[in-house]
C-alpha positions in Angstrom: 0.0 -0.1 -0.1 1.3 3.8 -0.5 1.9 5.9 1.6 0.7 9.5 1.8 1.6 11.9 3.8 -0.1 13.7 7.0 0.6 17.2 8.8 2.0 19.3 5.8 4.3 16.1 5.2 6.5 16.2 8.3 5.8 12.3 8.9 4.7 9.7 6.6 1.7 7.1 8.0 2.2 3.6 7.1 -1.0 1.9 7.3 0.4 -1.7 6.7 2.6 -0.8 10.3 0.2 1.7 11.6 3.4 3.4 13.1 5.0 6.6 11.7 8.1 4.8 10.3 11.6 4.8 12.0 13.7 7.8 12.6 15.3 7.9 9.5 12.0 7.6 7.4 11.5 10.6 9.2 14.5 12.8 8.3 14.5 11.3 4.8 10.9 12.5 4.5 11.8 15.6 6.1 15.4 16.0 4.0 12.7 15.6 0.7 9.9 18.5 1.7 12.5 20.8 3.7 15.4 22.4 2.6 18.2 24.6 4.5 16.4 27.6 4.6 13.3 26.2 6.1 15.8 24.2 8.5 16.6 26.9 10.0 13.5 28.4 9.8 12.2 25.7 12.4 15.5 26.3 15.0 15.2 30.4 14.7 17.3 31.0 16.8 18.1 27.7 18.6 21.6 26.1 17.7 21.9 23.0 16.4 24.0 21.5 18.5 22.2 22.5 21.7 18.8 21.0 19.8 20.9 17.7 19.6 22.0 17.9 23.3 25.3 18.2 21.7 28.7 20.4 22.6 29.7 22.8 19.7 33.0 20.6 18.6 31.5 17.4 18.8 32.2 14.6 16.1 29.9 13.7 13.4 29.9 10.1 15.2 28.5 11.9 18.2 26.1 13.8 16.1 24.6 10.6 14.8 24.3 8.8 17.6 22.8 12.0 19.8 20.0 12.2 16.6 19.2 8.0 16.6 18.8 8.8 20.9 16.5 11.9 19.9 14.5 10.4 17.5 13.5 7.1 19.7 13.0 9.1 22.5 10.5 11.9 20.7 9.2 9.6 18.1 5.5 9.8 17.8 4.9 6.1 18.3 6.0 6.3 21.8 5.7 9.8 22.9 2.8 8.6 25.4 4.9 6.6 27.3 7.2 9.9 27.9 4.4 11.5 28.7 4.0 13.7 25.6 0.9 14.7 23.5 1.3 13.2 19.9 1.7 17.1 18.8 4.7 17.8 21.5 6.6 15.0 19.9 5.8 15.9 16.4 7.2 19.6 17.3 10.3 18.0 18.9 10.9 15.7 15.9 10.8 18.9 13.6 13.7 20.8 15.7 15.9 17.1 15.8 15.7 16.8 12.2 16.1 20.4 11.2 19.4 20.4 13.4 20.7 17.2 12.2 19.9 18.2 8.4 21.8 21.4 9.8 24.7 19.7 10.9 25.0 17.2 8.2 25.3 20.0 5.4 27.9 21.4 7.5 29.5 17.9 7.5 29.5 17.2 4.2 30.6 20.9 3.2 34.2 20.6 5.3 
């Protein structure tokens, strides 16, 4: 069955899984729909490192590890167990993905 986009395209619902997909599916869907300018707009004045709870000099492996941990923590399929509403988890996932996208872009530019 084909996937259909929900909530302005920030998440993809897979009817066969009855869920919103894995963290890499979120990231890939996010990047398809949001460029660097929009990622910066999502973060506004927040530092990408601060969103991922990392020091400024973090290595690429540390960035990936932090992204994965936060993506699992704030994934909308698991938000009820953490006392978050789906809307709160979705907003946090947007920030996490925006931060990762910006840092990934910086990493590939270096």
